[in-house]
The first five atom37 places (N, CA, C, CB, O) and aatype in JSON, in Angstrom:
{
  "aatype": [20, 20, 20, 20, 20, 20, 20, 20, 20, 20, 20, 20, 20, 20, 20, 20, 20, 20, 20, 20, 20, 20, 20, 20, 20, 20, 20, 20, 20, 20, 20, 20, 20, 20, 20, 20, 20, 20, 20, 20, 20, 20, 20, 20, 20, 20, 20, 20, 20, 20, 20, 20, 20, 20, 20, 20, 20, 20, 20, 20, 20, 20, 20, 20, 20, 20, 20, 20, 20, 20, 20, 20, 20, 20, 20, 20, 20, 20, 20, 20, 20, 20, 20, 20, 20, 20, 20, 20, 20, 20, 20, 20, 20, 20, 20, 20, 20, 20, 20, 20, 20, 20, 20, 20, 20, 20, 20, 20, 20, 20, 20, 20],
  "atom_mask": [
    [1, 1, 1, 1, 1],
    [1, 1, 1, 1, 1],
    [1, 1, 1, 1, 1],
    [1, 1, 1, 1, 1],
    [1, 1, 1, 1, 1],
    [1, 1, 1, 1, 1],
    [1, 1, 1, 1, 1],
    [1, 1, 1, 1, 1],
    [1, 1, 1, 1, 1],
    [1, 1, 1, 1, 1],
    [1, 1, 1, 1, 1],
    [1, 1, 1, 1, 1],
    [1, 1, 1, 1, 1],
    [1, 1, 1, 1, 1],
    [1, 1, 1, 1, 1],
    [1, 1, 1, 1, 1],
    [1, 1, 1, 1, 1],
    [1, 1, 1, 1, 1],
    [1, 1, 1, 1, 1],
    [1, 1, 1, 1, 1],
    [1, 1, 1, 1, 1],
    [1, 1, 1, 1, 1],
    [1, 1, 1, 1, 1],
    [1, 1, 1, 1, 1],
    [1, 1, 1, 1, 1],
    [1, 1, 1, 1, 1],
    [1, 1, 1, 1, 1],
    [1, 1, 1, 1, 1],
    [1, 1, 1, 1, 1],
    [1, 1, 1, 1, 1],
    [1, 1, 1, 1, 1],
    [1, 1, 1, 1, 1],
    [1, 1, 1, 1, 1],
    [1, 1, 1, 1, 1],
    [1, 1, 1, 1, 1],
    [1, 1, 1, 1, 1],
    [1, 1, 1, 1, 1],
    [1, 1, 1, 1, 1],
    [1, 1, 1, 1, 1],
    [1, 1, 1, 1, 1],
    [1, 1, 1, 1, 1],
    [1, 1, 1, 1, 1],
    [1, 1, 1, 1, 1],
    [1, 1, 1, 1, 1],
    [1, 1, 1, 1, 1],
    [1, 1, 1, 1, 1],
    [1, 1, 1, 1, 1],
    [1, 1, 1, 1, 1],
    [1, 1, 1, 1, 1],
    [1, 1, 1, 1, 1],
    [1, 1, 1, 1, 1],
    [1, 1, 1, 1, 1],
    [1, 1, 1, 1, 1],
    [1, 1, 1, 1, 1],
    [1, 1, 1, 1, 1],
    [1, 1, 1, 1, 1],
    [1, 1, 1, 1, 1],
    [1, 1, 1, 1, 1],
    [1, 1, 1, 1, 1],
    [1, 1, 1, 1, 1],
    [1, 1, 1, 1, 1],
    [1, 1, 1, 1, 1],
    [1, 1, 1, 1, 1],
    [1, 1, 1, 1, 1],
    [1, 1, 1, 1, 1],
    [1, 1, 1, 1, 1],
    [1, 1, 1, 1, 1],
    [1, 1, 1, 1, 1],
    [1, 1, 1, 1, 1],
    [1, 1, 1, 1, 1],
    [1, 1, 1, 1, 1],
    [1, 1, 1, 1, 1],
    [1, 1, 1, 1, 1],
    [1, 1, 1, 1, 1],
    [1, 1, 1, 1, 1],
    [1, 1, 1, 1, 1],
    [1, 1, 1, 1, 1],
    [1, 1, 1, 1, 1],
    [1, 1, 1, 1, 1],
    [1, 1, 1, 1, 1],
    [1, 1, 1, 1, 1],
    [1, 1, 1, 1, 1],
    [1, 1, 1, 1, 1],
    [1, 1, 1, 1, 1],
    [1, 1, 1, 1, 1],
    [1, 1, 1, 1, 1],
    [1, 1, 1, 1, 1],
    [1, 1, 1, 1, 1],
    [1, 1, 1, 1, 1],
    [1, 1, 1, 1, 1],
    [1, 1, 1, 1, 1],
    [1, 1, 1, 1, 1],
    [1, 1, 1, 1, 1],
    [1, 1, 1, 1, 1],
    [1, 1, 1, 1, 1],
    [1, 1, 1, 1, 1],
    [1, 1, 1, 1, 1],
    [1, 1, 1, 1, 1],
    [1, 1, 1, 1, 1],
    [1, 1, 1, 1, 1],
    [1, 1, 1, 1, 1],
    [1, 1, 1, 1, 1],
    [1, 1, 1, 1, 1],
    [1, 1, 1, 1, 1],
    [1, 1, 1, 1, 1],
    [1, 1, 1, 1, 1],
    [1, 1, 1, 1, 1],
    [1, 1, 1, 1, 1],
    [1, 1, 1, 1, 1],
    [1, 1, 1, 1, 1],
    [1, 1, 1, 1, 1],
    [1, 1, 1, 1, 1]
  ],
  "atom_positions": [
    [[114.55, 91.42, 100.23], [114.58, 90.63, 101.45], [113.22, 89.93, 101.59], [114.9, 91.53, 102.69], [112.18, 90.58, 101.48]],
    [[113.22, 88.62, 101.83], [111.94, 87.93, 101.99], [111.24, 88.34, 103.29], [112.14, 86.41, 101.96], [111.88, 88.75, 104.25]],
    [[109.94, 88.21, 103.28], [109.18, 88.53, 104.49], [109.59, 87.61, 105.63], [107.66, 88.4, 104.23], [109.8, 86.41, 105.42]],
    [[109.72, 88.15, 106.84], [110.11, 87.31, 107.97], [109.01, 86.3, 108.31], [110.44, 88.17, 109.2], [107.82, 86.6, 108.19]],
    [[109.43, 85.13, 108.74], [108.5, 84.1, 109.22], [108.0, 84.51, 110.6], [109.19, 82.69, 109.27], [108.37, 85.58, 111.1]],
    [[107.16, 83.67, 111.21], [106.56, 84.01, 112.51], [107.6, 84.07, 113.63], [105.49, 82.99, 112.86], [107.6, 85.03, 114.4]],
    [[108.48, 83.07, 113.73], [109.41, 83.04, 114.86], [110.3, 84.28, 114.95], [110.27, 81.81, 114.76], [110.44, 84.82, 116.05]],
    [[110.91, 84.74, 113.87], [111.72, 85.96, 113.97], [110.92, 87.21, 114.35], [112.43, 86.21, 112.66], [111.5, 88.22, 114.74]],
    [[109.6, 87.16, 114.24], [108.75, 88.29, 114.6], [108.41, 88.33, 116.09], [107.47, 88.26, 113.79], [107.96, 89.36, 116.59]],
    [[108.62, 87.22, 116.81], [108.21, 87.14, 118.21], [108.78, 88.28, 119.05], [108.63, 85.82, 118.79], [108.03, 89.02, 119.69]],
    [[110.09, 88.42, 119.06], [110.71, 89.44, 119.91], [110.35, 90.85, 119.46], [112.23, 89.27, 119.91], [110.0, 91.68, 120.3]],
    [[110.43, 91.17, 118.16], [110.05, 92.52, 117.74], [108.6, 92.88, 118.1], [110.25, 92.66, 116.25], [108.32, 94.01, 118.5]],
    [[107.68, 91.93, 117.95], [106.29, 92.18, 118.32], [106.19, 92.46, 119.82], [105.38, 90.99, 117.93], [105.54, 93.42, 120.23]],
    [[106.83, 91.62, 120.63], [106.8, 91.8, 122.07], [107.51, 93.1, 122.49], [107.44, 90.6, 122.78], [107.1, 93.75, 123.45]],
    [[108.55, 93.46, 121.77], [109.31, 94.68, 122.07], [108.44, 95.93, 121.91], [110.54, 94.79, 121.17], [108.61, 96.89, 122.65]],
    [[107.52, 95.92, 120.94], [106.61, 97.05, 120.77], [105.82, 97.29, 122.06], [105.64, 96.8, 119.59], [105.48, 98.43, 122.39]],
    [[105.54, 96.21, 122.78], [104.73, 96.29, 124.0], [105.56, 96.53, 125.26], [103.93, 95.03, 124.16], [105.0, 96.61, 126.35]],
    [[106.86, 96.63, 125.13], [107.77, 96.7, 126.28], [107.53, 97.91, 127.19], [109.19, 96.74, 125.78], [107.95, 97.89, 128.34]],
    [[106.86, 98.92, 126.7], [106.61, 100.11, 127.52], [105.44, 99.93, 128.49], [106.35, 101.3, 126.62], [105.08, 100.86, 129.22]],
    [[104.85, 98.74, 128.5], [103.71, 98.38, 129.38], [102.43, 99.15, 129.07], [104.1, 98.63, 130.82], [101.48, 99.11, 129.85]],
    [[102.4, 99.85, 127.96], [101.19, 100.55, 127.52], [100.37, 99.61, 126.63], [101.54, 101.87, 126.76], [100.87, 98.57, 126.19]],
    [[99.14, 99.98, 126.36], [98.29, 99.22, 125.45], [98.6, 99.66, 124.02], [96.78, 99.43, 125.79], [98.76, 100.85, 123.74]],
    [[98.69, 98.69, 123.12], [98.99, 98.98, 121.72], [98.03, 98.23, 120.81], [100.45, 98.61, 121.37], [97.77, 97.04, 121.01]],
    [[97.5, 98.94, 119.82], [96.58, 98.34, 118.86], [97.37, 97.5, 117.86], [95.75, 99.43, 118.13], [98.55, 97.76, 117.59]],
    [[96.71, 96.51, 117.31], [97.35, 95.58, 116.36], [97.94, 96.34, 115.18], [96.34, 94.53, 115.87], [99.05, 96.03, 114.75]],
    [[97.22, 97.32, 114.64], [97.73, 98.07, 113.49], [99.05, 98.76, 113.82], [96.69, 99.1, 113.02], [99.98, 98.76, 113.01]],
    [[99.14, 99.35, 115.01], [100.38, 100.01, 115.42], [101.51, 98.99, 115.53], [100.18, 100.74, 116.75], [102.64, 99.26, 115.11]],
    [[101.22, 97.83, 116.09], [102.23, 96.77, 116.22], [102.73, 96.37, 114.84], [101.65, 95.53, 116.97], [103.94, 96.29, 114.62]],
    [[101.8, 96.14, 113.91], [102.19, 95.77, 112.54], [103.03, 96.86, 111.89], [100.94, 95.5, 111.68], [104.05, 96.57, 111.28]],
    [[102.61, 98.12, 112.03], [103.33, 99.23, 111.41], [104.75, 99.34, 111.95], [102.58, 100.55, 111.64], [105.69, 99.58, 111.19]],
    [[104.91, 99.18, 113.25], [106.25, 99.31, 113.85], [107.14, 98.14, 113.46], [106.15, 99.4, 115.38], [108.34, 98.33, 113.22]],
    [[106.58, 96.95, 113.39], [107.37, 95.78, 112.96], [107.71, 95.91, 111.48], [106.59, 94.46, 113.23], [108.82, 95.56, 111.06]],
    [[106.78, 96.41, 110.69], [107.05, 96.63, 109.27], [108.22, 97.57, 109.09], [105.8, 97.2, 108.56], [109.09, 97.33, 108.25]],
    [[108.26, 98.63, 109.86], [109.36, 99.59, 109.77], [110.68, 98.96, 110.2], [109.07, 100.83, 110.64], [111.71, 99.17, 109.56]],
    [[110.64, 98.17, 111.27], [111.87, 97.53, 111.76], [112.47, 96.58, 110.72], [111.59, 96.77, 113.06], [113.68, 96.55, 110.53]],
    [[111.61, 95.81, 110.07], [112.08, 94.84, 109.08], [112.17, 95.43, 107.68], [111.17, 93.64, 109.07], [112.52, 94.73, 106.72]],
    [[111.85, 96.71, 107.56], [111.88, 97.41, 106.27], [111.06, 96.66, 105.21], [113.34, 97.56, 105.79], [111.51, 96.46, 104.08]],
    [[109.85, 96.26, 105.6], [108.94, 95.57, 104.69], [108.35, 96.62, 103.75], [107.8, 94.8, 105.47], [107.75, 97.6, 104.19]],
    [[108.53, 96.41, 102.47], [108.03, 97.37, 101.49], [106.52, 97.23, 101.33], [108.74, 97.17, 100.13], [105.92, 96.24, 101.75]],
    [[105.92, 98.24, 100.73], [104.48, 98.18, 100.46], [104.16, 97.02, 99.52], [103.98, 99.52, 99.86], [103.14, 96.35, 99.67]],
    [[105.04, 96.78, 98.56], [104.85, 95.66, 97.63], [104.87, 94.33, 98.39], [105.95, 95.68, 96.52], [104.03, 93.46, 98.15]],
    [[105.82, 94.17, 99.31], [105.89, 92.95, 100.11], [104.66, 92.83, 101.0], [107.16, 92.93, 100.96], [104.12, 91.73, 101.2]],
    [[104.22, 93.95, 101.53], [103.05, 93.92, 102.42], [101.78, 93.54, 101.67], [102.87, 95.29, 103.09], [100.83, 93.04, 102.27]],
    [[101.76, 93.77, 100.37], [100.59, 93.41, 99.56], [100.59, 91.95, 99.1], [100.51, 94.3, 98.35], [99.6, 91.49, 98.53]],
    [[101.68, 91.22, 99.35], [101.71, 89.8, 98.97], [100.61, 89.04, 99.66], [103.08, 89.17, 99.3], [100.39, 89.22, 100.86]],
    [[99.91, 88.2, 98.92], [98.78, 87.45, 99.46], [99.1, 85.95, 99.49], [97.51, 87.7, 98.62], [99.86, 85.45, 98.67]],
    [[98.5, 85.25, 100.46], [98.62, 83.8, 100.49], [97.49, 83.2, 99.66], [98.59, 83.26, 101.96], [96.72, 83.94, 99.05]],
    [[97.38, 81.89, 99.62], [96.36, 81.23, 98.79], [94.94, 81.6, 99.2], [96.53, 79.73, 98.86], [94.03, 81.56, 98.38]],
    [[94.75, 81.95, 100.46], [93.43, 82.33, 100.95], [93.1, 83.8, 100.65], [93.33, 82.08, 102.45], [91.99, 84.25, 100.91]],
    [[94.08, 84.53, 100.1], [93.87, 85.93, 99.76], [94.18, 86.9, 100.88], [92.47, 86.12, 99.35], [93.9, 88.1, 100.76]],
    [[94.76, 86.41, 101.96], [95.13, 87.25, 103.1], [96.56, 87.75, 102.93], [94.99, 86.46, 104.43], [97.39, 87.05, 102.35]],
    [[96.84, 88.93, 103.41], [98.19, 89.47, 103.37], [99.13, 88.55, 104.16], [98.23, 90.91, 103.94], [98.85, 88.23, 105.31]],
    [[100.23, 88.14, 103.54], [101.2, 87.25, 104.19], [101.78, 87.94, 105.42], [102.32, 86.85, 103.21], [101.91, 87.31, 106.47]],
    [[102.14, 89.2, 105.3], [102.74, 89.92, 106.42], [101.75, 90.04, 107.58], [103.2, 91.32, 105.98], [102.09, 89.76, 108.73]],
    [[100.51, 90.45, 107.29], [99.48, 90.58, 108.32], [99.27, 89.23, 109.0], [98.15, 91.11, 107.72], [99.14, 89.15, 110.22]],
    [[99.23, 88.18, 108.2], [99.03, 86.83, 108.74], [100.17, 86.42, 109.66], [98.89, 85.82, 107.59], [99.93, 85.8, 110.69]],
    [[101.39, 86.75, 109.3], [102.54, 86.36, 110.12], [102.61, 87.15, 111.42], [103.84, 86.55, 109.33], [102.97, 86.6, 112.46]],
    [[102.28, 88.42, 111.39], [102.23, 89.2, 112.63], [101.12, 88.65, 113.52], [102.0, 90.72, 112.34], [101.3, 88.54, 114.73]],
    [[99.99, 88.31, 112.93], [98.89, 87.7, 113.7], [99.34, 86.38, 114.31], [97.65, 87.49, 112.81], [98.97, 86.05, 115.43]],
    [[100.13, 85.62, 113.56], [100.66, 84.36, 114.08], [101.58, 84.59, 115.27], [101.4, 83.62, 112.99], [101.54, 83.84, 116.24]],
    [[102.42, 85.62, 115.2], [103.32, 85.93, 116.31], [102.5, 86.36, 117.53], [104.32, 87.05, 115.91], [102.79, 85.93, 118.65]],
    [[101.49, 87.2, 117.33], [100.64, 87.62, 118.44], [99.94, 86.41, 119.06], [99.59, 88.65, 117.96], [99.84, 86.31, 120.29]],
    [[99.46, 85.51, 118.23], [98.77, 84.32, 118.75], [99.73, 83.46, 119.57], [98.19, 83.49, 117.59], [99.36, 82.99, 120.65]],
    [[100.94, 83.25, 119.07], [101.92, 82.43, 119.81], [102.31, 83.08, 121.13], [103.18, 82.19, 118.95], [102.51, 82.39, 122.13]],
    [[102.41, 84.39, 121.15], [102.76, 85.11, 122.37], [101.61, 85.13, 123.37], [103.18, 86.53, 122.03], [101.83, 85.34, 124.57]],
    [[100.41, 84.91, 122.9], [99.22, 84.96, 123.74], [98.75, 83.59, 124.22], [98.11, 85.64, 122.99], [97.95, 83.51, 125.15]],
    [[99.21, 82.52, 123.59], [98.74, 81.17, 123.92], [99.05, 80.75, 125.35], [99.35, 80.17, 122.98], [100.14, 80.99, 125.86]],
    [[98.06, 80.14, 125.99], [98.29, 79.55, 127.31], [98.86, 78.15, 127.16], [96.99, 79.51, 128.12], [99.56, 77.65, 128.04]],
    [[98.55, 77.52, 126.04], [99.04, 76.19, 125.75], [99.72, 76.24, 124.4], [97.9, 75.12, 125.79], [99.13, 76.69, 123.42]],
    [[100.93, 75.77, 124.34], [101.66, 75.78, 123.09], [101.28, 74.61, 122.2], [103.13, 75.77, 123.36], [100.36, 73.86, 122.52]],
    [[101.97, 74.47, 121.11], [101.72, 73.35, 120.21], [101.88, 72.02, 120.94], [102.67, 73.41, 119.01], [102.72, 71.89, 121.83]],
    [[101.1, 71.08, 120.58], [101.13, 69.73, 121.16], [100.69, 69.74, 122.63], [102.54, 69.13, 121.05], [100.99, 68.8, 123.37]],
    [[99.98, 70.79, 123.06], [99.43, 70.84, 124.4], [100.4, 71.18, 125.51], [98.83, 69.57, 124.7], [100.05, 71.09, 126.68]],
    [[101.62, 71.58, 125.17], [102.6, 71.93, 126.2], [102.2, 73.24, 126.87], [104.01, 72.04, 125.6], [101.96, 74.23, 126.18]],
    [[102.14, 73.28, 128.2], [101.77, 74.53, 128.87], [102.89, 75.56, 128.75], [101.46, 74.27, 130.35], [104.07, 75.22, 128.69]],
    [[102.5, 76.81, 128.72], [103.48, 77.89, 128.69], [102.85, 79.13, 129.3], [103.98, 78.17, 127.25], [101.63, 79.24, 129.41]],
    [[103.68, 80.06, 129.67], [103.2, 81.3, 130.27], [102.78, 82.27, 129.17], [104.28, 81.93, 131.17], [103.32, 82.25, 128.07]],
    [[101.82, 83.1, 129.48], [101.35, 84.12, 128.54], [102.26, 85.34, 128.61], [99.86, 84.52, 128.85], [102.58, 85.83, 129.7]],
    [[102.69, 85.84, 127.45], [103.59, 86.99, 127.42], [102.85, 88.3, 127.16], [104.64, 86.79, 126.36], [103.39, 89.38, 127.41]],
    [[101.61, 88.2, 126.67], [100.8, 89.39, 126.45], [99.33, 89.04, 126.65], [101.04, 89.98, 125.05], [98.94, 87.88, 126.58]],
    [[98.54, 90.06, 126.89], [97.1, 89.87, 127.09], [96.33, 90.85, 126.23], [96.72, 90.05, 128.58], [96.84, 91.9, 125.84]],
    [[95.08, 90.48, 125.92], [94.19, 91.41, 125.24], [93.7, 92.43, 126.26], [92.99, 90.67, 124.55], [92.99, 92.07, 127.2]],
    [[94.08, 93.68, 126.09], [93.62, 94.73, 126.99], [92.2, 95.15, 126.59], [94.58, 95.96, 126.95], [91.35, 95.42, 127.44]],
    [[91.97, 95.19, 125.3], [90.67, 95.5, 124.7], [90.66, 94.8, 123.35], [90.43, 97.07, 124.55], [91.63, 94.13, 122.98]],
    [[89.57, 94.95, 122.62], [89.49, 94.35, 121.29], [90.62, 94.9, 120.4], [88.1, 94.63, 120.65], [90.78, 96.12, 120.27]],
    [[91.38, 94.0, 119.81], [92.49, 94.33, 118.92], [93.57, 95.18, 119.59], [91.97, 95.07, 117.7], [94.27, 95.94, 118.92]],
    [[93.69, 95.06, 120.9], [94.67, 95.83, 121.66], [95.36, 94.9, 122.65], [93.99, 97.02, 122.41], [94.71, 94.11, 123.34]],
    [[96.69, 94.98, 122.71], [97.48, 94.1, 123.56], [98.31, 94.88, 124.56], [98.38, 93.2, 122.72], [98.61, 96.06, 124.37]],
    [[98.67, 94.18, 125.63], [99.54, 94.72, 126.66], [100.46, 93.6, 127.14], [98.71, 95.33, 127.86], [100.04, 92.45, 127.24]],
    [[101.71, 93.93, 127.42], [102.69, 92.93, 127.85], [102.4, 92.5, 129.3], [104.13, 93.5, 127.73], [101.88, 93.28, 130.1]],
    [[102.74, 91.25, 129.61], [102.62, 90.75, 130.99], [104.0, 90.82, 131.65], [102.07, 89.28, 131.01], [105.0, 91.11, 131.0]],
    [[104.04, 90.55, 132.95], [105.32, 90.51, 133.66], [106.24, 89.45, 133.05], [105.11, 90.23, 135.16], [107.43, 89.67, 132.89]],
    [[105.66, 88.29, 132.71], [106.46, 87.24, 132.1], [107.02, 87.69, 130.75], [105.63, 85.97, 131.94], [108.16, 87.38, 130.43]],
    [[106.23, 88.42, 129.97], [106.7, 88.94, 128.69], [107.87, 89.89, 128.86], [105.58, 89.64, 127.96], [108.85, 89.81, 128.11]],
    [[107.77, 90.78, 129.83], [108.86, 91.73, 130.1], [110.12, 90.99, 130.55], [108.43, 92.76, 131.18], [111.23, 91.35, 130.18]],
    [[109.91, 89.95, 131.36], [111.04, 89.13, 131.83], [111.72, 88.42, 130.66], [110.56, 88.1, 132.87], [112.95, 88.35, 130.6]],
    [[110.92, 87.9, 129.73], [111.49, 87.23, 128.56], [112.33, 88.18, 127.71], [110.37, 86.63, 127.7], [113.39, 87.8, 127.23]],
    [[111.86, 89.41, 127.54], [112.64, 90.39, 126.78], [114.0, 90.63, 127.41], [111.88, 91.71, 126.66], [115.0, 90.78, 126.71]],
    [[114.04, 90.67, 128.74], [115.32, 90.88, 129.43], [116.23, 89.66, 129.29], [115.08, 91.18, 130.92], [117.44, 89.81, 129.11]],
    [[115.65, 88.48, 129.38], [116.45, 87.24, 129.31], [116.93, 86.94, 127.89], [115.64, 86.06, 129.81], [117.94, 86.25, 127.71]],
    [[116.22, 87.46, 126.88], [116.57, 87.17, 125.49], [116.69, 88.49, 124.72], [115.5, 86.25, 124.82], [115.78, 88.88, 123.99]],
    [[117.83, 89.18, 124.89], [117.98, 90.52, 124.32], [118.08, 90.58, 122.8], [119.17, 91.14, 124.89], [117.9, 91.66, 122.23]],
    [[118.36, 89.46, 122.14], [118.51, 89.55, 120.69], [117.53, 88.7, 119.9], [119.89, 89.17, 120.33], [117.22, 89.05, 118.76]],
    [[117.05, 87.59, 120.46], [116.15, 86.7, 119.7], [115.28, 85.93, 120.68], [116.97, 85.71, 118.79], [115.73, 85.53, 121.75]],
    [[114.04, 85.73, 120.31], [113.1, 84.97, 121.11], [112.55, 83.84, 120.23], [111.94, 85.88, 121.65], [112.01, 84.1, 119.16]],
    [[112.7, 82.61, 120.69], [112.27, 81.45, 119.89], [110.98, 80.86, 120.45], [113.39, 80.38, 119.86], [110.56, 81.19, 121.56]],
    [[110.37, 79.97, 119.67], [109.19, 79.25, 120.14], [109.53, 78.48, 121.41], [108.66, 78.29, 119.04], [108.71, 78.4, 122.33]],
    [[110.72, 77.94, 121.47], [111.16, 77.16, 122.64], [111.22, 78.04, 123.89], [112.55, 76.53, 122.37], [110.87, 77.59, 124.98]],
    [[111.64, 79.29, 123.73], [111.73, 80.21, 124.88], [110.37, 80.51, 125.48], [112.4, 81.51, 124.45], [110.28, 80.88, 126.65]],
    [[109.31, 80.36, 124.7], [107.97, 80.7, 125.17], [107.37, 79.64, 126.12], [107.05, 80.88, 123.99], [106.31, 79.86, 126.71]],
    [[108.05, 78.53, 126.24], [107.49, 77.44, 127.07], [107.49, 77.76, 128.55], [108.26, 76.17, 126.83], [106.85, 77.06, 129.33]],
    [[108.2, 78.78, 128.94], [108.14, 79.22, 130.33], [109.14, 78.68, 131.26], [106.88, 78.92, 130.86], [109.13, 79.02, 132.44]]
  ]
}
């Protein structure tokens, strides 16, 4: 199975935070890896810059969920916040999005 792109990771990443507790990035990655059954071999795949493709894509999902302004300057609500360094917590809007989109969350849904 190919590694998931950023958009399919949005809801699973946000779902890890659904308990309203603070979660470290490593825990988020580990839980998403388990959900998508990403193998250790797949997790070791590197992009041209030498960064793990999986780590990069989870970071991309976290960034998109955290942006105050989306691509092309479109405003959107923040679904998660940095509670501490490398630690995230869901916002009320993030929890609301999970309820409104029980199976998939798209970039378009993040516009607020």
